NUVEXVEX-752294 format. One record per atom (N, C-alpha, C): chain; atom name; x, y, z. Coordinates in steps of 0.001 Angstrom, whole numbers, padded with zeros to 6 digits. Layout:
<recs>
+-------+------+---------+---------+---------+
: kette : atom :      px :      py :      pz :
+-------+------+---------+---------+---------+
:     A :   CA :       X :       Y :       Z :
...
+-------+------+---------+---------+---------+
</recs>
This chain:
<recs>
+-------+------+---------+---------+---------+
: kette : atom :      px :      py :      pz :
+-------+------+---------+---------+---------+
:     A :    N :  060845 :  090673 :  183093 :
:     A :   CA :  061815 :  091284 :  182047 :
:     A :    C :  060894 :  091249 :  180509 :
:     A :    N :  060399 :  091986 :  180459 :
:     A :   CA :  059129 :  091663 :  178883 :
:     A :    C :  060014 :  091572 :  177692 :
:     A :    N :  061737 :  092649 :  178104 :
:     A :   CA :  061599 :  092612 :  176320 :
:     A :    C :  063179 :  093058 :  176475 :
:     A :    N :  063752 :  091630 :  177548 :
:     A :   CA :  064952 :  091695 :  177679 :
:     A :    C :  065925 :  091025 :  176485 :
:     A :    N :  066896 :  091998 :  176185 :
:     A :   CA :  067804 :  091642 :  175111 :
:     A :    C :  066880 :  092291 :  174102 :
:     A :    N :  066325 :  092813 :  173873 :
:     A :   CA :  065194 :  093123 :  172636 :
:     A :    C :  065999 :  094481 :  171970 :
:     A :    N :  066608 :  094422 :  170908 :
:     A :   CA :  067061 :  095727 :  170462 :
:     A :    C :  066319 :  096674 :  169691 :
:     A :    N :  066299 :  098241 :  170866 :
:     A :   CA :  064881 :  098753 :  170493 :
:     A :    C :  065747 :  100526 :  170343 :
:     A :    N :  065584 :  100638 :  168625 :
:     A :   CA :  065411 :  101865 :  168065 :
:     A :    C :  064766 :  103075 :  168858 :
:     A :    N :  064253 :  104222 :  169132 :
:     A :   CA :  063927 :  105131 :  169759 :
:     A :    C :  064060 :  105889 :  169257 :
:     A :    N :  063065 :  106221 :  168661 :
:     A :   CA :  063280 :  107946 :  167596 :
:     A :    C :  062424 :  109476 :  168409 :
:     A :    N :  062895 :  110074 :  168344 :
:     A :   CA :  062173 :  111176 :  168862 :
:     A :    C :  061799 :  112411 :  167503 :
:     A :    N :  060810 :  112846 :  167551 :
:     A :   CA :  060416 :  114083 :  166499 :
:     A :    C :  060182 :  115088 :  167279 :
:     A :    N :  059431 :  116002 :  166388 :
:     A :   CA :  059465 :  117654 :  167468 :
:     A :    C :  058643 :  117820 :  168541 :
:     A :    N :  057301 :  116890 :  168662 :
:     A :   CA :  056444 :  117458 :  169370 :
:     A :    C :  056807 :  117471 :  171077 :
:     A :    N :  057414 :  118618 :  171091 :
:     A :   CA :  058149 :  118952 :  172235 :
:     A :    C :  057092 :  118749 :  173351 :
:     A :    N :  056152 :  118928 :  173967 :
:     A :   CA :  055884 :  118929 :  174428 :
:     A :    C :  054927 :  117221 :  175523 :
:     A :    N :  055609 :  116779 :  174481 :
:     A :   CA :  055559 :  115295 :  175247 :
:     A :    C :  056446 :  114695 :  175598 :
:     A :    N :  058165 :  114863 :  175471 :
:     A :   CA :  059336 :  114727 :  175857 :
:     A :    C :  058732 :  114199 :  177764 :
:     A :    N :  058390 :  115139 :  178152 :
:     A :   CA :  058701 :  114663 :  179459 :
:     A :    C :  057877 :  112968 :  179737 :
:     A :    N :  056709 :  113047 :  178865 :
:     A :   CA :  056258 :  111479 :  179313 :
:     A :    C :  056649 :  110226 :  178632 :
:     A :    N :  057341 :  110984 :  176946 :
:     A :   CA :  057671 :  109578 :  176374 :
:     A :    C :  059259 :  109137 :  177066 :
:     A :    N :  060076 :  110652 :  177567 :
:     A :   CA :  061227 :  109525 :  178646 :
:     A :    C :  060938 :  108643 :  179479 :
:     A :    N :  059550 :  109015 :  180273 :
:     A :   CA :  059314 :  108112 :  181107 :
:     A :    C :  059207 :  106771 :  180188 :
:     A :    N :  058212 :  106453 :  179362 :
:     A :   CA :  058255 :  105561 :  178474 :
:     A :    C :  060021 :  104933 :  177999 :
:     A :    N :  060823 :  105392 :  177610 :
:     A :   CA :  061856 :  105278 :  177186 :
:     A :    C :  062413 :  104157 :  178556 :
:     A :    N :  062034 :  105232 :  180078 :
:     A :   CA :  063538 :  103969 :  180864 :
:     A :    C :  062226 :  103397 :  181232 :
:     A :    N :  061152 :  103134 :  180744 :
:     A :   CA :  060312 :  101299 :  181379 :
:     A :    C :  060981 :  100560 :  180261 :
:     A :    N :  060854 :  100943 :  178769 :
:     A :   CA :  061785 :  100001 :  177928 :
:     A :    C :  063043 :  099618 :  178459 :
:     A :    N :  063617 :  100281 :  178385 :
:     A :   CA :  065000 :  099744 :  179669 :
:     A :    C :  065006 :  098989 :  180575 :
:     A :    N :  063768 :  099273 :  181695 :
:     A :   CA :  063864 :  098796 :  183031 :
:     A :    C :  063574 :  097617 :  182220 :
:     A :    N :  062689 :  097261 :  181343 :
:     A :   CA :  062180 :  096096 :  180969 :
:     A :    C :  063063 :  095401 :  180487 :
:     A :    N :  064478 :  095764 :  179868 :
:     A :   CA :  065114 :  095080 :  179272 :
:     A :    C :  065663 :  094631 :  178197 :
:     A :    N :  065193 :  096239 :  177775 :
:     A :   CA :  065957 :  096240 :  175926 :
:     A :    C :  067209 :  096804 :  176381 :
:     A :    N :  067926 :  096629 :  174705 :
:     A :   CA :  069018 :  097634 :  175172 :
:     A :    C :  068531 :  098592 :  174141 :
:     A :    N :  068495 :  100187 :  174004 :
:     A :   CA :  068167 :  101173 :  173318 :
:     A :    C :  069061 :  101937 :  172541 :
:     A :    N :  068671 :  102017 :  171685 :
:     A :   CA :  069666 :  102787 :  170634 :
:     A :    C :  068908 :  104026 :  170535 :
:     A :    N :  069419 :  105495 :  171033 :
:     A :   CA :  068646 :  106705 :  170727 :
:     A :    C :  068675 :  107585 :  169420 :
:     A :    N :  067616 :  107401 :  168695 :
:     A :   CA :  067629 :  108475 :  167399 :
:     A :    C :  067151 :  109840 :  167861 :
:     A :    N :  067749 :  110475 :  167274 :
:     A :   CA :  066691 :  111990 :  166981 :
:     A :    C :  066505 :  112482 :  165711 :
:     A :    N :  065347 :  113376 :  165867 :
:     A :   CA :  065061 :  114243 :  164404 :
:     A :    C :  066336 :  115645 :  164291 :
:     A :    N :  066437 :  115976 :  163255 :
:     A :   CA :  067682 :  117654 :  163623 :
:     A :    C :  066851 :  118684 :  164271 :
:     A :    N :  064899 :  118588 :  164286 :
:     A :   CA :  064454 :  119684 :  165363 :
:     A :    C :  064781 :  119553 :  166201 :
:     A :    N :  064706 :  118309 :  167024 :
:     A :   CA :  065178 :  117903 :  168634 :
:     A :    C :  066307 :  117994 :  168803 :
:     A :    N :  067369 :  117932 :  167844 :
:     A :   CA :  068640 :  118239 :  167832 :
:     A :    C :  069090 :  119529 :  168379 :
:     A :    N :  068208 :  120458 :  168008 :
:     A :   CA :  068974 :  121636 :  167669 :
:     A :    C :  067911 :  122995 :  167963 :
:     A :    N :  066558 :  122321 :  168705 :
:     A :   CA :  065725 :  123311 :  169007 :
:     A :    C :  065198 :  123166 :  170622 :
:     A :    N :  065639 :  124366 :  171204 :
:     A :   CA :  065218 :  124905 :  172670 :
:     A :    C :  063984 :  125246 :  172429 :
:     A :    N :  063179 :  125020 :  173576 :
:     A :   CA :  061503 :  125282 :  173419 :
:     A :    C :  061171 :  125628 :  174403 :
:     A :    N :  060375 :  126119 :  175131 :
:     A :   CA :  059372 :  126424 :  175814 :
:     A :    C :  059679 :  125165 :  177101 :
:     A :    N :  059475 :  124326 :  176257 :
:     A :   CA :  059409 :  123174 :  177340 :
:     A :    C :  060785 :  122248 :  177650 :
:     A :    N :  062023 :  123291 :  177095 :
:     A :   CA :  063308 :  122930 :  177484 :
:     A :    C :  064307 :  122966 :  176242 :
:     A :    N :  065469 :  122662 :  177037 :
:     A :   CA :  066619 :  123140 :  175589 :
:     A :    C :  066974 :  122017 :  174947 :
:     A :    N :  067468 :  122206 :  174015 :
:     A :   CA :  067732 :  120543 :  173209 :
:     A :    C :  069012 :  120072 :  173989 :
:     A :    N :  070148 :  120688 :  174816 :
:     A :   CA :  070645 :  119902 :  175500 :
:     A :    C :  070256 :  119530 :  176497 :
:     A :    N :  069671 :  119094 :  177259 :
:     A :   CA :  069300 :  119064 :  178286 :
:     A :    C :  068429 :  117587 :  177779 :
:     A :    N :  067186 :  117719 :  176532 :
:     A :   CA :  066600 :  116298 :  176433 :
:     A :    C :  067494 :  115344 :  175954 :
:     A :    N :  068053 :  115976 :  175071 :
:     A :   CA :  069337 :  115017 :  174773 :
:     A :    C :  070437 :  114336 :  175426 :
:     A :    N :  070724 :  115190 :  176706 :
:     A :   CA :  071543 :  114554 :  177727 :
:     A :    C :  070926 :  113322 :  178772 :
:     A :    N :  069329 :  113662 :  178753 :
:     A :   CA :  068744 :  112851 :  179365 :
:     A :    C :  068876 :  111278 :  178551 :
:     A :    N :  067908 :  111513 :  177333 :
:     A :   CA :  068175 :  110696 :  176756 :
:     A :    C :  069415 :  109652 :  176084 :
:     A :    N :  070491 :  110160 :  176062 :
:     A :   CA :  071279 :  109479 :  176224 :
:     A :    C :  071928 :  108708 :  177675 :
:     A :    N :  071115 :  109400 :  179064 :
:     A :   CA :  071855 :  108909 :  179985 :
:     A :    C :  070960 :  107381 :  180228 :
:     A :    N :  069823 :  107897 :  180021 :
:     A :   CA :  068617 :  106810 :  180411 :
:     A :    C :  069020 :  105521 :  178894 :
:     A :    N :  069862 :  105697 :  177990 :
:     A :   CA :  069753 :  104806 :  176910 :
:     A :    C :  071432 :  104256 :  177071 :
:     A :    N :  072464 :  104767 :  177630 :
:     A :   CA :  073718 :  104485 :  177302 :
:     A :    C :  074103 :  104415 :  176505 :
:     A :    N :  073654 :  104656 :  175472 :
:     A :   CA :  074261 :  104516 :  174325 :
:     A :    C :  074430 :  106430 :  173509 :
:     A :    N :  075013 :  105950 :  172585 :
:     A :   CA :  075723 :  107452 :  171675 :
:     A :    C :  074451 :  107644 :  171107 :
:     A :    N :  073666 :  109394 :  170631 :
:     A :   CA :  072937 :  109659 :  169848 :
:     A :    C :  073080 :  109637 :  168805 :
:     A :    N :  071897 :  108670 :  167803 :
:     A :   CA :  071968 :  108717 :  166300 :
:     A :    C :  071522 :  110132 :  165373 :
:     A :    N :  072078 :  111226 :  165083 :
:     A :   CA :  071381 :  112298 :  164871 :
:     A :    C :  071688 :  112860 :  163468 :
:     A :    N :  072209 :  111673 :  163042 :
:     A :   CA :  072332 :  112300 :  161431 :
:     A :    C :  071936 :  110741 :  160033 :
:     A :    N :  071557 :  111731 :  159090 :
:     A :   CA :  071059 :  110799 :  157506 :
:     A :    C :  072507 :  109783 :  158424 :
:     A :    N :  073442 :  110045 :  158115 :
:     A :   CA :  074818 :  109025 :  157753 :
:     A :    C :  074791 :  108011 :  158877 :
:     A :    N :  074483 :  108745 :  160417 :
:     A :   CA :  074763 :  107556 :  161644 :
:     A :    C :  073401 :  106388 :  161488 :
:     A :    N :  072253 :  107192 :  160734 :
:     A :   CA :  070977 :  106322 :  160523 :
:     A :    C :  071451 :  105469 :  159131 :
:     A :    N :  072039 :  105543 :  158569 :
:     A :   CA :  071767 :  104420 :  157307 :
:     A :    C :  072281 :  102850 :  157844 :
:     A :    N :  073068 :  102356 :  158625 :
:     A :   CA :  073791 :  101555 :  158708 :
:     A :    C :  073101 :  100893 :  159399 :
:     A :    N :  071915 :  101600 :  160489 :
:     A :   CA :  070771 :  100280 :  161063 :
:     A :    C :  070330 :  098967 :  159905 :
:     A :    N :  069692 :  099454 :  158247 :
:     A :   CA :  069987 :  098936 :  157779 :
:     A :    C :  070206 :  097496 :  157430 :
:     A :    N :  071722 :  097951 :  156418 :
:     A :   CA :  072523 :  096956 :  156521 :
:     A :    C :  073786 :  096024 :  157431 :
:     A :    N :  073231 :  096571 :  158533 :
:     A :   CA :  073787 :  095771 :  159629 :
:     A :    C :  073102 :  095094 :  160738 :
:     A :    N :  071661 :  095041 :  160268 :
:     A :   CA :  070536 :  094636 :  160750 :
:     A :    C :  070637 :  095212 :  162563 :
:     A :    N :  071037 :  096237 :  162224 :
:     A :   CA :  070973 :  096643 :  164334 :
:     A :    C :  070088 :  096162 :  165258 :
:     A :    N :  068652 :  096531 :  164789 :
:     A :   CA :  067449 :  096657 :  165703 :
:     A :    C :  066636 :  095626 :  165499 :
:     A :    N :  065828 :  095351 :  166737 :
:     A :   CA :  064734 :  094281 :  166397 :
:     A :    C :  063549 :  094918 :  165890 :
:     A :    N :  063491 :  096318 :  166531 :
:     A :   CA :  062288 :  096902 :  166884 :
:     A :    C :  062564 :  098501 :  166628 :
:     A :    N :  061998 :  099131 :  165809 :
:     A :   CA :  062118 :  100989 :  165793 :
:     A :    C :  061137 :  101218 :  166211 :
:     A :    N :  060544 :  102243 :  167103 :
:     A :   CA :  059676 :  103084 :  167955 :
:     A :    C :  060403 :  104389 :  167383 :
:     A :    N :  058930 :  105400 :  166973 :
:     A :   CA :  059303 :  106803 :  167159 :
:     A :    C :  058045 :  107358 :  167920 :
:     A :    N :  058396 :  107791 :  168926 :
:     A :   CA :  057921 :  108571 :  169679 :
:     A :    C :  058349 :  109738 :  170245 :
:     A :    N :  057890 :  111229 :  170329 :
:     A :   CA :  056363 :  110969 :  169419 :
:     A :    C :  056786 :  111028 :  168173 :
:     A :    N :  055374 :  110732 :  167577 :
:     A :   CA :  055761 :  110925 :  166168 :
:     A :    C :  054988 :  111931 :  165546 :
:     A :    N :  055590 :  112820 :  165003 :
:     A :   CA :  054995 :  114385 :  164744 :
:     A :    C :  053990 :  114102 :  163209 :
:     A :    N :  052877 :  115008 :  162770 :
:     A :   CA :  052463 :  114895 :  161799 :
:     A :    C :  053197 :  115013 :  160548 :
:     A :    N :  054237 :  116012 :  161104 :
:     A :   CA :  055418 :  115859 :  159780 :
:     A :    C :  056302 :  114462 :  159459 :
:     A :    N :  056283 :  114165 :  160719 :
:     A :   CA :  056955 :  112646 :  160398 :
:     A :    C :  056072 :  112156 :  159574 :
:     A :    N :  054964 :  112235 :  159880 :
:     A :   CA :  053615 :  111211 :  159202 :
:     A :    C :  053735 :  111262 :  157737 :
:     A :    N :  053757 :  112125 :  157652 :
:     A :   CA :  053156 :  112648 :  155967 :
:     A :    C :  054162 :  112574 :  155378 :
:     A :    N :  055630 :  112204 :  155981 :
:     A :   CA :  056827 :  112297 :  155069 :
:     A :    C :  056775 :  110638 :  155125 :
:     A :    N :  056900 :  109914 :  155710 :
:     A :   CA :  056780 :  108309 :  155909 :
:     A :    C :  055530 :  107968 :  154875 :
:     A :    N :  054561 :  108425 :  154959 :
:     A :   CA :  053243 :  108311 :  154121 :
:     A :    C :  053469 :  108480 :  152581 :
:     A :    N :  054641 :  109274 :  152471 :
:     A :   CA :  054972 :  109539 :  150645 :
:     A :    C :  056312 :  109239 :  151242 :
:     A :    N :  056905 :  108307 :  151403 :
:     A :   CA :  058450 :  107933 :  151239 :
:     A :    C :  059402 :  109294 :  151053 :
:     A :    N :  059366 :  110039 :  151805 :
:     A :   CA :  060523 :  111081 :  151961 :
:     A :    C :  061370 :  111369 :  153186 :
:     A :    N :  062857 :  110891 :  152314 :
:     A :   CA :  063252 :  110281 :  153802 :
:     A :    C :  064717 :  111801 :  153490 :
:     A :    N :  064285 :  112377 :  154376 :
:     A :   CA :  064885 :  113606 :  154672 :
:     A :    C :  065940 :  114247 :  156092 :
:     A :    N :  065878 :  113224 :  157107 :
:     A :   CA :  066137 :  113418 :  157860 :
:     A :    C :  066562 :  111819 :  158384 :
:     A :    N :  067350 :  112314 :  159758 :
:     A :   CA :  067574 :  110436 :  160714 :
:     A :    C :  066816 :  109906 :  160743 :
:     A :    N :  065383 :  110543 :  161444 :
:     A :   CA :  064411 :  109641 :  162011 :
:     A :    C :  063477 :  108955 :  160726 :
:     A :    N :  063818 :  109352 :  159947 :
:     A :   CA :  063068 :  109132 :  158454 :
:     A :    C :  064129 :  108029 :  157928 :
:     A :    N :  065498 :  108158 :  158067 :
:     A :   CA :  066101 :  107471 :  157512 :
:     A :    C :  066139 :  106178 :  157986 :
:     A :    N :  066334 :  106195 :  159387 :
:     A :   CA :  066059 :  105052 :  159883 :
:     A :    C :  064683 :  104586 :  160260 :
:     A :    N :  064347 :  105241 :  159768 :
:     A :   CA :  062582 :  103997 :  159358 :
:     A :    C :  062509 :  103553 :  158004 :
:     A :    N :  063503 :  104016 :  157052 :
:     A :   CA :  063549 :  103443 :  156090 :
:     A :    C :  065332 :  102052 :  156059 :
:     A :    N :  065807 :  102226 :  156781 :
:     A :   CA :  066986 :  101167 :  156780 :
:     A :    C :  066516 :  100166 :  157543 :
:     A :    N :  065435 :  100680 :  158606 :
:     A :   CA :  064784 :  098958 :  159096 :
:     A :    C :  063819 :  097991 :  158788 :
:     A :    N :  062839 :  099191 :  157788 :
:     A :   CA :  062258 :  098983 :  156742 :
:     A :    C :  062386 :  097576 :  155816 :
:     A :    N :  063751 :  098144 :  155636 :
:     A :   CA :  064049 :  096647 :  154285 :
:     A :    C :  064545 :  095441 :  155147 :
:     A :    N :  064751 :  095667 :  156223 :
:     A :   CA :  064749 :  094077 :  156650 :
:     A :    C :  063693 :  093396 :  156733 :
:     A :    N :  062289 :  094372 :  156473 :
:     A :   CA :  060979 :  094070 :  157424 :
:     A :    C :  060569 :  093779 :  158512 :
:     A :    N :  061150 :  094433 :  159463 :
:     A :   CA :  060931 :  094563 :  160575 :
:     A :    C :  060465 :  095657 :  161267 :
:     A :    N :  059627 :  095370 :  162054 :
:     A :   CA :  058569 :  096241 :  162834 :
:     A :    C :  059107 :  097524 :  162888 :
:     A :    N :  057759 :  098653 :  163169 :
:     A :   CA :  057643 :  099794 :  163302 :
:     A :    C :  056837 :  100003 :  163886 :
:     A :    N :  056867 :  100729 :  165112 :
:     A :   CA :  055742 :  101228 :  165764 :
:     A :    C :  056096 :  103225 :  165833 :
:     A :    N :  054890 :  103321 :  165820 :
:     A :   CA :  054164 :  104988 :  166086 :
:     A :    C :  053305 :  104962 :  167020 :
:     A :    N :  053708 :  106647 :  167767 :
:     A :   CA :  053146 :  107194 :  168504 :
:     A :    C :  052724 :  108554 :  168079 :
:     A :    N :  051786 :  108116 :  167491 :
:     A :   CA :  051264 :  109733 :  166655 :
:     A :    C :  051018 :  110820 :  168217 :
:     A :    N :  051779 :  112037 :  168128 :
:     A :   CA :  051386 :  113182 :  168457 :
:     A :    C :  051147 :  114464 :  167531 :
:     A :    N :  049933 :  114903 :  167130 :
:     A :   CA :  050143 :  115336 :  165991 :
:     A :    C :  048499 :  116061 :  166078 :
:     A :    N :  048607 :  117569 :  165661 :
:     A :   CA :  047494 :  118919 :  166184 :
:     A :    C :  046655 :  118044 :  164507 :
:     A :    N :  047075 :  117901 :  163782 :
:     A :   CA :  046460 :  117655 :  162868 :
:     A :    C :  046082 :  116613 :  162100 :
:     A :    N :  045833 :  115487 :  163279 :
:     A :   CA :  045365 :  114111 :  162853 :
:     A :    C :  044551 :  113721 :  162556 :
:     A :    N :  043200 :  114683 :  162554 :
:     A :   CA :  041839 :  114586 :  162113 :
:     A :    C :  041465 :  115545 :  161026 :
:     A :    N :  042482 :  115880 :  160546 :
:     A :   CA :  042465 :  116900 :  159129 :
:     A :    C :  043402 :  116534 :  157929 :
:     A :    N :  044873 :  117303 :  157999 :
:     A :   CA :  045541 :  117213 :  157066 :
:     A :    C :  046065 :  115862 :  157019 :
:     A :    N :  046442 :  115071 :  158284 :
:     A :   CA :  047162 :  114009 :  158668 :
:     A :    C :  046049 :  112504 :  158489 :
:     A :    N :  045174 :  112877 :  158396 :
:     A :   CA :  043957 :  111724 :  158500 :
:     A :    C :  044484 :  110605 :  157272 :
:     A :    N :  044346 :  111078 :  156400 :
:     A :   CA :  044751 :  110247 :  155355 :
:     A :    C :  046470 :  109656 :  155455 :
:     A :    N :  047203 :  110141 :  155467 :
:     A :   CA :  048619 :  109326 :  156265 :
:     A :    C :  048000 :  108728 :  157494 :
:     A :    N :  048001 :  108836 :  158342 :
:     A :   CA :  047244 :  108331 :  159243 :
:     A :    C :  046707 :  106302 :  158689 :
:     A :    N :  045536 :  106723 :  157796 :
:     A :   CA :  044787 :  105781 :  157363 :
:     A :    C :  046152 :  105132 :  156544 :
:     A :    N :  046716 :  105268 :  155717 :
:     A :   CA :  047277 :  104684 :  154804 :
:     A :    C :  048572 :  103972 :  155420 :
:     A :    N :  049238 :  104290 :  156863 :
:     A :   CA :  050298 :  103958 :  157357 :
:     A :    C :  049069 :  102685 :  158149 :
:     A :    N :  048568 :  103091 :  158437 :
:     A :   CA :  047452 :  101615 :  159653 :
:     A :    C :  047659 :  100956 :  158552 :
:     A :    N :  047551 :  100566 :  157064 :
:     A :   CA :  047423 :  099963 :  155795 :
:     A :    C :  048811 :  099295 :  155554 :
:     A :    N :  049952 :  099655 :  156432 :
:     A :   CA :  051167 :  099230 :  155477 :
:     A :    C :  051910 :  097926 :  156776 :
:     A :    N :  051956 :  097436 :  155575 :
:     A :   CA :  053285 :  095860 :  155993 :
:     A :    C :  054249 :  096223 :  156833 :
:     A :    N :  054205 :  096075 :  158682 :
:     A :   CA :  055324 :  096136 :  159516 :
:     A :    C :  055478 :  097917 :  159909 :
:     A :    N :  053866 :  098107 :  160291 :
:     A :   CA :  053878 :  099367 :  160741 :
:     A :    C :  052606 :  098886 :  161722 :
:     A :    N :  053076 :  099283 :  162788 :
:     A :   CA :  051891 :  098992 :  164077 :
:     A :    C :  052297 :  100666 :  164976 :
:     A :    N :  050802 :  100882 :  165241 :
:     A :   CA :  050709 :  102475 :  166202 :
:     A :    C :  049829 :  101811 :  167525 :
:     A :    N :  050672 :  102776 :  168241 :
:     A :   CA :  050689 :  102879 :  169462 :
:     A :    C :  048694 :  103637 :  169788 :
:     A :    N :  048026 :  102520 :  170360 :
:     A :   CA :  046379 :  103294 :  170590 :
:     A :    C :  046717 :  104894 :  171094 :
:     A :    N :  045652 :  105669 :  170025 :
:     A :   CA :  045638 :  106909 :  170075 :
:     A :    C :  044010 :  107060 :  170179 :
:     A :    N :  044165 :  108652 :  170785 :
:     A :   CA :  042950 :  109268 :  170683 :
:     A :    C :  042725 :  110098 :  170570 :
:     A :    N :  041980 :  111145 :  170795 :
:     A :   CA :  041611 :  112858 :  170749 :
:     A :    C :  041796 :  113238 :  172417 :
:     A :    N :  042987 :  114008 :  172442 :
:     A :   CA :  043712 :  114043 :  173889 :
:     A :    C :  043026 :  115471 :  174287 :
:     A :    N :  042235 :  116455 :  173605 :
:     A :   CA :  041492 :  117492 :  173770 :
:     A :    C :  040520 :  117864 :  172522 :
:     A :    N :  039230 :  116600 :  172408 :
:     A :   CA :  038021 :  116875 :  171418 :
:     A :    C :  037278 :  118380 :  171394 :
:     A :    N :  037752 :  119377 :  172664 :
:     A :   CA :  037213 :  120560 :  172800 :
:     A :    C :  037712 :  121732 :  172216 :
:     A :    N :  039394 :  121616 :  172810 :
:     A :   CA :  040092 :  122718 :  172455 :
:     A :    C :  040961 :  122653 :  171363 :
:     A :    N :  041054 :  121343 :  170717 :
:     A :   CA :  041881 :  120880 :  169683 :
:     A :    C :  041547 :  119710 :  169300 :
:     A :    N :  040187 :  120320 :  168469 :
:     A :   CA :  038925 :  119006 :  167839 :
:     A :    C :  039843 :  118197 :  166658 :
:     A :    N :  041003 :  118451 :  166076 :
:     A :   CA :  041513 :  117572 :  164884 :
:     A :    C :  042901 :  116750 :  165775 :
:     A :    N :  043286 :  117251 :  167277 :
:     A :   CA :  044411 :  116468 :  167470 :
:     A :    C :  044270 :  114891 :  168251 :
:     A :    N :  045531 :  114548 :  167769 :
:     A :   CA :  045644 :  112576 :  168118 :
:     A :    C :  046558 :  112852 :  168980 :
:     A :    N :  046743 :  112420 :  169650 :
:     A :   CA :  047802 :  111716 :  170413 :
:     A :    C :  047544 :  109759 :  171339 :
:     A :    N :  048963 :  110199 :  171567 :
:     A :   CA :  048963 :  108004 :  171317 :
:     A :    C :  048968 :  108177 :  172887 :
:     A :    N :  048713 :  106966 :  173083 :
:     A :   CA :  048257 :  106641 :  175253 :
:     A :    C :  049996 :  105905 :  175249 :
:     A :    N :  050445 :  106820 :  175522 :
:     A :   CA :  052251 :  106312 :  176011 :
:     A :    C :  052376 :  105371 :  176454 :
:     A :    N :  051369 :  105064 :  178082 :
:     A :   CA :  051703 :  103727 :  179033 :
:     A :    C :  051342 :  103107 :  178036 :
:     A :    N :  050608 :  103057 :  176573 :
:     A :   CA :  050623 :  101165 :  175717 :
:     A :    C :  051746 :  100959 :  174775 :
:     A :    N :  052839 :  101654 :  175343 :
:     A :   CA :  053952 :  101593 :  174479 :
:     A :    C :  054549 :  100042 :  174339 :
:     A :    N :  055064 :  099854 :  176133 :
:     A :   CA :  055422 :  098773 :  175691 :
:     A :    C :  054400 :  097492 :  175602 :
:     A :    N :  053625 :  097589 :  175838 :
:     A :   CA :  052630 :  096551 :  175424 :
:     A :    C :  052272 :  096385 :  173755 :
:     A :    N :  052440 :  097498 :  173213 :
:     A :   CA :  052298 :  097793 :  171743 :
:     A :    C :  053618 :  097124 :  170594 :
:     A :    N :  055222 :  097750 :  171930 :
:     A :   CA :  055922 :  096948 :  171390 :
:     A :    C :  055992 :  095015 :  171711 :
:     A :    N :  055632 :  094347 :  172640 :
:     A :   CA :  055752 :  093318 :  172461 :
:     A :    C :  054298 :  092744 :  171228 :
:     A :    N :  053494 :  093423 :  170983 :
:     A :   CA :  052314 :  093011 :  169952 :
:     A :    C :  053195 :  092610 :  168989 :
:     A :    N :  053793 :  093967 :  168461 :
:     A :   CA :  054876 :  094558 :  167144 :
:     A :    C :  055540 :  093342 :  166719 :
:     A :    N :  056191 :  092840 :  168102 :
:     A :   CA :  057762 :  091458 :  168029 :
:     A :    C :  056869 :  090417 :  167222 :
:     A :    N :  055654 :  090533 :  167738 :
:     A :   CA :  054607 :  089351 :  167062 :
:     A :    C :  054073 :  089499 :  165678 :
:     A :    N :  054412 :  090925 :  165442 :
:     A :   CA :  053664 :  090593 :  164072 :
:     A :    C :  052128 :  091266 :  164534 :
:     A :    N :  051688 :  091586 :  165323 :
:     A :   CA :  050036 :  092318 :  165705 :
:     A :    C :  049814 :  093137 :  166129 :
:     A :    N :  048843 :  093808 :  165405 :
:     A :   CA :  048670 :  095299 :  166277 :
:     A :    C :  047911 :  094974 :  167244 :
:     A :    N :  048554 :  095768 :  168268 :
:     A :   CA :  047710 :  095604 :  169273 :
:     A :    C :  046292 :  096401 :  169325 :
:     A :    N :  045126 :  096187 :  169941 :
:     A :   CA :  043696 :  096653 :  169853 :
:     A :    C :  043261 :  097113 :  171565 :
:     A :    N :  042304 :  097694 :  171478 :
:     A :   CA :  041324 :  098548 :  170383 :
:     A :    C :  042916 :  099951 :  170507 :
:     A :    N :  042751 :  100052 :  168450 :
:     A :   CA :  043794 :  101129 :  168248 :
:     A :    C :  043457 :  102696 :  168520 :
:     A :    N :  041610 :  102603 :  168598 :
:     A :   CA :  041622 :  104195 :  168908 :
:     A :    C :  040684 :  104156 :  170272 :
:     A :    N :  041832 :  104997 :  171336 :
:     A :   CA :  040953 :  104887 :  172800 :
:     A :    C :  040521 :  106421 :  173041 :
:     A :    N :  040170 :  106029 :  174063 :
:     A :   CA :  039163 :  107552 :  174705 :
:     A :    C :  040553 :  107993 :  175865 :
:     A :    N :  040509 :  109699 :  175648 :
:     A :   CA :  040946 :  110234 :  176475 :
:     A :    C :  040108 :  110585 :  177764 :
:     A :    N :  040471 :  110460 :  179053 :
:     A :   CA :  039213 :  111243 :  179969 :
:     A :    C :  039568 :  112128 :  180520 :
+-------+------+---------+---------+---------+
</recs>
């Protein structure tokens, strides 16, 4: 059990098409012995999509974690002063979340969780999933790659022909990235190819 007893905050943002894959990784993190605290953005809390109803995804993450979901700014704020987490994962991390984080905007539960956690100088792992990673969000990714205590799950172009600006984390590397981040190291290589 590679993460035995590690307190992991696991935040989901609105890249709904990746939820099934991400929840497989939530299960792996729990199976590795972590205590998992789920956090969701307002979009995840309130939005039904063709990928599933909000209630379905919330019930799945609550069941996997065995914990109450943090889904408000007020609920996320104590993460800092209570030093609740050892590490915070944002998966999927949308372009919207990347942009707000890079520009110090705290307007929802996930961003408040990140801000609160970073005040303790503890690691945050981002698993990007954005259609504009090689366009409008490229500068934000660059900035965050050079930000103390921010670590990235290796990512690449998931559909270079159909969506040439799209970047997506290789979710199967999430546990490895968490292990490295807990040691203050960025897993390498950061850029990976999709088959």
